[in-house]
VMD Tcl script that draws the C-alpha trace (Angstrom):
set ca {
  {-8.16 10.72 -6.89}
  {-10.00 13.54 -8.70}
  {-12.86 12.62 -11.06}
  {-11.86 11.56 -14.54}
  {-12.78 14.64 -16.60}
  {-11.61 15.68 -20.04}
  {-12.41 19.35 -20.66}
  {-11.57 21.26 -23.79}
  {-12.87 24.79 -23.36}
  {-13.46 26.95 -26.41}
  {-13.03 30.55 -25.25}
  {-14.52 32.02 -28.42}
  {-17.61 29.86 -28.01}
  {-17.97 31.09 -24.45}
  {-17.80 34.74 -25.51}
  {-20.42 34.23 -28.22}
  {-22.62 32.29 -25.83}
  {-22.52 35.08 -23.26}
  {-23.41 37.65 -25.93}
  {-26.45 35.65 -26.94}
  {-27.80 35.92 -23.38}
  {-28.14 39.67 -23.87}
  {-31.28 39.71 -26.01}
  {-32.02 43.08 -27.72}
  {-34.96 45.08 -26.40}
  {-37.04 44.44 -29.53}
  {-36.78 40.64 -29.17}
  {-39.93 38.87 -28.06}
  {-39.83 36.69 -24.98}
  {-40.03 33.61 -27.21}
  {-37.00 34.67 -29.27}
  {-35.04 35.40 -26.08}
  {-35.89 31.98 -24.68}
  {-34.68 30.32 -27.87}
  {-31.39 32.18 -27.61}
  {-30.93 31.17 -23.98}
  {-31.58 27.53 -24.88}
  {-29.05 27.71 -27.71}
  {-26.56 29.33 -25.32}
  {-26.90 26.47 -22.87}
  {-26.29 23.99 -25.69}
  {-23.15 25.85 -26.79}
  {-21.78 25.84 -23.26}
  {-22.51 22.12 -22.94}
  {-20.61 21.40 -26.13}
  {-17.74 23.60 -25.02}
  {-17.26 21.42 -21.95}
  {-17.04 18.24 -24.05}
  {-13.93 16.84 -25.75}
  {-13.70 16.91 -29.51}
  {-13.01 13.18 -29.66}
  {-13.08 10.57 -26.92}
  {-14.72 7.20 -27.47}
  {-17.47 6.31 -25.02}
  {-17.59 3.02 -23.15}
  {-17.83 1.41 -19.72}
  {-15.82 -0.15 -16.92}
  {-16.51 -2.93 -14.42}
  {-14.58 -3.49 -11.20}
  {-14.86 -5.27 -7.89}
  {-15.52 -2.88 -5.01}
  {-17.86 -0.05 -4.08}
  {-16.05 2.55 -6.22}
  {-15.42 2.74 -9.95}
  {-12.42 1.41 -11.90}
  {-10.64 4.74 -11.40}
  {-11.06 4.43 -7.61}
  {-9.73 0.89 -7.26}
  {-9.19 -1.29 -10.33}
  {-9.75 -4.92 -9.32}
  {-10.55 -7.94 -11.47}
  {-10.31 -10.83 -8.96}
  {-12.41 -11.50 -5.87}
  {-11.65 -14.43 -3.58}
  {-13.67 -15.67 -0.61}
  {-12.92 -18.60 1.68}
  {-16.64 -19.45 1.89}
  {-16.29 -19.84 5.66}
  {-18.81 -17.24 6.77}
  {-22.39 -16.18 6.11}
  {-21.58 -12.56 6.93}
  {-20.24 -10.00 4.46}
  {-20.64 -9.31 0.76}
  {-18.89 -8.64 -2.53}
  {-19.76 -5.60 -4.67}
  {-19.05 -4.80 -8.29}
  {-19.41 -1.32 -9.77}
  {-20.40 -0.26 -13.28}
  {-19.25 3.09 -14.60}
  {-19.46 4.66 -18.06}
  {-18.22 7.54 -20.16}
  {-20.18 9.19 -22.98}
  {-18.53 10.38 -26.17}
  {-20.67 13.49 -26.56}
  {-22.71 15.85 -24.43}
  {-26.26 14.63 -23.91}
  {-28.86 13.98 -21.25}
  {-30.59 10.91 -19.87}
  {-33.14 9.80 -17.32}
  {-32.00 6.17 -17.26}
  {-28.91 3.94 -17.35}
  {-29.25 0.19 -17.91}
  {-26.71 -2.59 -18.14}
  {-26.54 -6.29 -19.05}
  {-23.90 -8.70 -17.76}
  {-23.37 -12.45 -17.93}
  {-21.83 -14.94 -15.51}
  {-20.45 -18.37 -16.39}
  {-19.19 -20.93 -13.90}
  {-16.34 -23.37 -14.52}
  {-18.73 -26.27 -13.85}
  {-21.22 -27.78 -16.36}
  {-24.12 -26.67 -14.13}
  {-24.44 -23.30 -12.42}
  {-23.86 -23.88 -8.68}
  {-26.70 -23.36 -6.21}
  {-24.65 -20.54 -4.68}
  {-25.32 -18.50 -7.85}
  {-29.03 -19.27 -7.93}
  {-29.95 -15.74 -6.88}
  {-33.35 -15.42 -8.54}
  {-36.07 -13.74 -6.48}
  {-38.26 -16.85 -6.58}
  {-37.02 -20.42 -6.28}
  {-33.29 -19.69 -6.11}
  {-31.26 -21.32 -3.34}
  {-29.94 -17.88 -2.38}
  {-32.92 -15.72 -3.33}
  {-32.58 -12.31 -1.70}
  {-28.77 -12.31 -1.70}
  {-28.49 -10.03 -4.74}
  {-29.10 -6.27 -4.66}
  {-28.38 -3.12 -6.67}
  {-27.80 0.49 -5.67}
  {-27.21 3.83 -7.38}
  {-26.14 5.63 -4.20}
  {-22.49 6.68 -4.50}
  {-22.40 9.28 -1.73}
  {-19.56 7.44 0.03}
  {-17.48 6.63 -3.06}
  {-13.90 7.85 -3.38}
  {-14.63 10.24 -6.22}
  {-12.68 8.74 -9.09}
  {-15.86 9.08 -11.16}
  {-18.68 11.61 -11.07}
  {-21.88 10.87 -9.14}
  {-24.61 10.96 -11.77}
  {-27.63 10.43 -9.52}
  {-26.88 12.27 -6.26}
  {-29.05 9.77 -4.40}
  {-32.17 10.49 -6.46}
  {-32.37 7.37 -8.67}
  {-34.66 4.38 -8.36}
  {-33.22 0.99 -9.33}
  {-34.32 -2.35 -10.77}
  {-32.64 -5.76 -10.99}
  {-33.28 -9.09 -12.69}
  {-31.26 -12.34 -12.40}
  {-31.97 -15.10 -14.91}
  {-30.72 -18.70 -14.92}
  {-31.71 -21.89 -16.68}
  {-32.99 -23.30 -13.37}
  {-35.09 -20.21 -12.57}
  {-35.73 -18.57 -15.97}
  {-37.61 -15.37 -16.62}
  {-39.59 -14.05 -19.59}
  {-36.69 -12.03 -21.00}
  {-34.04 -14.05 -22.83}
  {-33.05 -16.65 -20.21}
  {-29.48 -17.93 -20.76}
  {-29.31 -21.02 -22.93}
  {-26.31 -22.67 -21.22}
  {-26.86 -24.49 -17.94}
  {-23.79 -22.91 -16.34}
  {-24.71 -19.29 -17.08}
  {-26.68 -16.52 -15.45}
  {-27.73 -13.15 -16.84}
  {-27.91 -9.92 -14.86}
  {-30.02 -6.95 -15.96}
  {-29.90 -3.78 -13.86}
  {-31.15 -0.25 -14.28}
  {-31.35 3.12 -12.56}
  {-33.34 6.21 -13.45}
  {-35.02 9.41 -12.38}
  {-38.60 10.45 -13.07}
  {-39.63 13.09 -13.74}
  {-36.66 15.00 -15.05}
  {-33.25 14.04 -16.45}
  {-29.53 14.45 -15.75}
  {-26.89 16.08 -17.93}
  {-24.00 14.01 -19.28}
  {-20.77 15.73 -20.30}
  {-18.61 14.11 -22.94}
  {-15.33 12.79 -21.58}
  {-16.57 12.42 -17.99}
  {-16.74 8.96 -16.41}
  {-19.83 8.48 -14.24}
  {-20.77 6.01 -11.54}
  {-23.78 4.08 -12.85}
  {-24.73 1.10 -10.68}
  {-23.34 -1.01 -7.85}
  {-24.34 -4.69 -7.64}
  {-23.82 -6.54 -4.35}
  {-23.86 -10.28 -3.65}
  {-24.02 -11.15 0.05}
  {-22.49 -14.26 1.64}
  {-25.66 -15.74 3.15}
  {-25.91 -19.57 3.05}
  {-22.23 -20.02 2.24}
  {-21.47 -22.38 5.10}
  {-23.22 -24.47 7.74}
  {-26.74 -25.83 7.90}
  {-28.79 -24.86 4.85}
  {-25.75 -23.71 2.86}
  {-25.96 -23.56 -0.93}
  {-23.14 -25.47 -2.60}
  {-20.69 -23.99 -5.08}
  {-19.37 -20.88 -3.35}
  {-15.77 -21.95 -4.05}
  {-16.41 -22.66 -7.74}
  {-14.61 -20.15 -10.00}
  {-16.78 -18.03 -12.27}
  {-16.33 -15.30 -14.87}
  {-18.50 -12.18 -15.09}
  {-18.56 -9.98 -18.19}
  {-20.33 -6.66 -18.70}
  {-21.60 -6.61 -22.29}
  {-23.89 -3.58 -22.72}
  {-24.62 -0.20 -21.16}
  {-27.42 2.09 -22.35}
  {-28.38 5.66 -21.66}
  {-31.47 7.29 -23.14}
  {-29.62 8.21 -26.35}
  {-26.49 6.06 -26.47}
  {-25.59 2.36 -26.43}
  {-22.09 1.18 -25.47}
  {-20.62 -2.26 -26.06}
  {-16.90 -1.51 -25.62}
  {-14.97 -1.36 -22.33}
  {-12.80 1.65 -21.56}
  {-10.34 -0.44 -19.55}
  {-12.07 -3.54 -18.17}
  {-15.34 -5.45 -18.52}
  {-14.37 -8.86 -17.09}
  {-14.25 -10.02 -13.45}
  {-13.17 -13.29 -11.84}
  {-14.79 -14.93 -8.84}
  {-12.27 -17.15 -7.01}
  {-8.74 -17.85 -8.19}
  {-7.63 -20.39 -10.79}
  {-10.69 -19.98 -12.99}
  {-10.44 -21.34 -16.53}
  {-13.45 -19.75 -18.26}
  {-12.15 -17.03 -20.61}
  {-13.86 -13.66 -20.77}
  {-14.72 -14.33 -24.39}
  {-16.82 -17.37 -23.42}
  {-19.74 -15.31 -22.17}
  {-22.40 -14.51 -24.79}
  {-22.45 -11.18 -26.60}
  {-25.65 -9.67 -27.93}
  {-26.73 -6.90 -30.25}
  {-29.95 -5.81 -28.59}
  {-32.09 -2.84 -29.48}
  {-33.12 -0.03 -27.18}
  {-36.73 -1.14 -27.61}
  {-35.90 -4.57 -26.19}
  {-34.23 -3.00 -23.18}
  {-37.13 -0.64 -22.49}
  {-39.52 -3.56 -22.71}
  {-37.68 -5.28 -19.88}
  {-38.54 -2.54 -17.40}
  {-42.15 -1.79 -18.38}
}
mol new
graphics top color blue
foreach p $ca { graphics top sphere $p radius 0.5 }
foreach p [lrange $ca 0 end-1] q [lrange $ca 1 end] { graphics top cylinder $p $q radius 0.2 }
display resetview
């Protein structure tokens, strides 16, 4: 499937932009540079749609929602080998640039207490080390655009009531909070309005699901909701098509049960300092 791209090319804008590249002989180098910069901005705007609301998608799998839309993942919990991945993608509503993408999601189990199987914190969790994040989409199907081209560094934080962290641990005993980010430094990447980009892939492996030393609760249904996605200049809280995933069948926790937040960009930046 080709990448999801919405182009609306303004031919007149292109002609004017090309003219501005031809600086008159009497222009100074500074004036010519300003014109070239303005030209690039015009071309960037010309590639963007006039109106298309930005937002995000969440799906099970290693590709984006456009590659393989999937909201339910089941596992028999009979092996310690294998993994389940979920992919975050996003679409901006206007042309811009960024050097970072960050996302917050929440998980809630159907049980009063979060099972040990979901205790994924890096210290003290029953399954510490079973959670990872990647921004490498070289092998993805191509339903979305690869924003990073393998150049991003990533960060991940998993918070639960049993193993809390310093940044807004979840209040409920059956919830966990996931905070992930990817970025490039130095430099930035260009975002075109109307183009859906791969952002981050989160993977949970199946270690300690069965046998000696297993962590209980693998078969317990849970609900995962993506609540926020940030770029350097934009904050999205609305899904394009889907923001809710189910772990195991017959779950009863509604998507609306997970907490929603109105956080500032300053709070998000503080998390990764």
